N, C-alpha and C positions, 0 to 999 in steps of 0.2 A: 606501381602506383600506389600511395595512403589511402587504405579506404578511409573514408570520414564517420567520427563518430556521431555516434546518436545522440541527441539533445541530454539525455538522462546519464550517459555516459563522463558527460564531460561537467550537465552540472551536479549531480546530487556527490560527487567525486571531493569538492571540493570544500573548504574550511568554509565559504561566504553560505553556502544552502544552511548547513546546520546552525549559523550565526542566525540567520534568516528564523531559519523555524525554530529558535529555542524554546520557542512560550510553551512546548508541548507540554504534556501536564502529567508529570509517572501517575498523582493520583488517581487521575481523570481512569490513564490509559489499565491503572489497577480496577480499577471499578467495568469497565468493560469486559474486560478479564473476566472476574468474578461473575460478572450477568451470565456472560458468554459458556463460560464453563459448566455453570450449574442448567443454562437452556441446554446445553447439548448433554449433559448430563454425565461428564468423559468421568474416567477410575485411573487412580493417583495410579502413577507409573503407565499412563497412555502416552504412546507416540502423536507430538505437534510437531508440524513442520510452519515456521513460519517464513515465509519469503513473496518480496524481501523483503528484509528485517533488519533494514538498514543498522544503528551500532550498538544493537540488541537490545531496547530496552524492553519489546513487550516479550525476545523470549527469555530472560533475562524474570521479569515478574512471574512468566508462566512456571520455569524451571521453579522457583523460587514457591509457588503453587501444590509442588509435588510430580510435575509433569517430564517425559523424557522430552527434551526439546532441541530442534536440528534449525538452526536460524542462517539464513543465507542471502544474500547479497549480490546483486553486479559489482556493488562499489570494492574496491581492492581495499580501498583507506578507511572505509567504515568496516569490514571484517577484521583488518588488522587493528581498531579500536575496539571491537566485541571479545575479538580473541582472550582477550587479558581476564575476562570475565567464566571463561570453561573453567567444564568441574566434572566432575562424575554426574553424565545425563543430562550435559547440556555442553552443543558443539557448535561452531560457526564454520562458516564453509563460501567459496566464494560460487556462484552463478547464478546461470541467465534462464527466465522461467520458460523462455522459450525454446530451451533443451527439454529434453527429459527428464524427469526425477529421479535419484537413484533412490532405492529402501522402502519400505510400506508404512504409512503410516493411520493413527487413529482419527486424524483430524489436521486441517492444511489451514493455513489461516492467511488471506493477502489484504491487508489492513491501512487504511488512513488511507485511499484513492492511489494504492498501487496499481491499479491493474488500465487499460488506454491508452497505453504510451504509445503504441506501434502509429503506423502510418496506415498499414492496413489490416480492416478489421476480421480476414481471418485471420487474421495473429493472435485476437483475443479466443479465438475457439481454440487454437493450437494449444493456447497457455491451459486454458481448461481440463484440454484433452490430457495432457501433463500430469494433472494433477491430479484426476480421474484415475490415470495409471497408476497412482502411486497411494491412492486410497486402498485403505483394508474395508473387506466387508461390512456394511452399516457406518462407515466414517463418514465427516461430514466437510465441505468445502465452504468456509467463510469469506466472502467477498464483503469488505467495509468500502464505497464508492461515495460518491457524492451524489447531494438527490438536484439533478440538473434544472430545475423548475428553479430550485429556492436559488442557486447561483445564480441564473439569469435573473432572478427580484432585488438580487441583492447586490450584485456588479461594481464597485467601485472603480471607475476605468483606469483612475489614476493615485500611488496612492509614494512617499514621500517617508523613507524611513532611516532612522540612524541608528547602529548600534556598536555599541566598541567604538566609536569614533569612522568606522566601515556606512558609509552611504547606498540606501536602496534608493533608486528611481522602478518604479513597477507598473507595464501599464497593461491593462487587462481588457481583453475583447473575446467575443463568442463567435467564430463562424456555423458555418451549417451542421461544418462534421469536429470542432472541436475549441474548450477551451484555452486559453493564450497567454502566457504571462511574460513580456518580453521588459528582462531586468538588467538593468543597467546598476552598476556595482562600482564605484569610485572610493578609493582607499588609497593614501599616500602617492597623490595625484596623478594616479592610474586609474584607466578605467577600464572594468571587463562587462564582456556582455554573454548574455545567457539568456534562455528559455526554457519557457516549461508551460510543456504542451501533453493534454489529454483530451481523447477524445471526449464527445460530447452524449455521452451515452444518457436513457432515459428505462425505467422498469421493461420496457416493451424490447427494447435491444440487447437488455439483458439477458431476458426469459428467450431470446431470441437463442442467443450464442451461447447459455445452457442448454437447450435441446440440441442445439446443433451438434454438442460435444458428448451429449449420451447424458447429461446430467439433467435434476428436474429439480426447479426452485421449491425449497419445503416451506421455508415462512423469510419474511421482506421485515425489515424492524427500521425503523424508522431514527432511531438516535441510540446513545451509547446506556439506556435507561430500557432498551428494547421494549418503545413503547411499539404500536403497532405502525407500520410507512402511509403515510399520508403522500401523491405525490406534489401536492402545490406549496404544505406547511412545513414535511418530515425538514430537520436537520441532516441526514444522511440517509444511502439507500445501502442499508447491512441485510443481505442476502444470505439464505442457511440454502445449502445444494446439496443433494447426494447424488 
């Protein structure tokens, strides 16, 4: 029997995913990386794992800032694209963050709401344990997640977006456990259905996961400027763990 793929294995490996989110800004990413590097006080040449890395945007920026970077992602298409940028101290590989991580790193970055994809909360703890086992003494784990309360306040139930002739019809909902996007893609008179689903996690739940994995949250920021986290108003929930 063929095992059914997880939603992220289907959606993230499509060109539609990258088209829908093509507005992601390199200047914003570089601003965030510079702020993070400054706060973490990383030294040039330190080893950083970017997981999942997508097409390598943050990995490339971090390498340009002088760090030894490994980008890893479950999407074969994304890694195939990223590999064209490989050079000394910048490499890309296919990896599922639910599996143990090879190597040891001074920092592990989990960016742009790349946490909580899974049906079981225990899987989140396993992911953090995998990160912890690959962390060098004194190293840091950074989890850049959404701010649940802000998402609840600003939820738009339905959106219609057209990009490059491709139509996206996006229905959003929040259940007790998940934030869900049902995404219909219409192109060339064909229709495709995808789902994007992330666990509805707040600071308290993330703190529970961290402690269960043997980690401690040392700092919580609310945006890429690294302003203090406020559960009601912050744009993001950015956690620094050790």
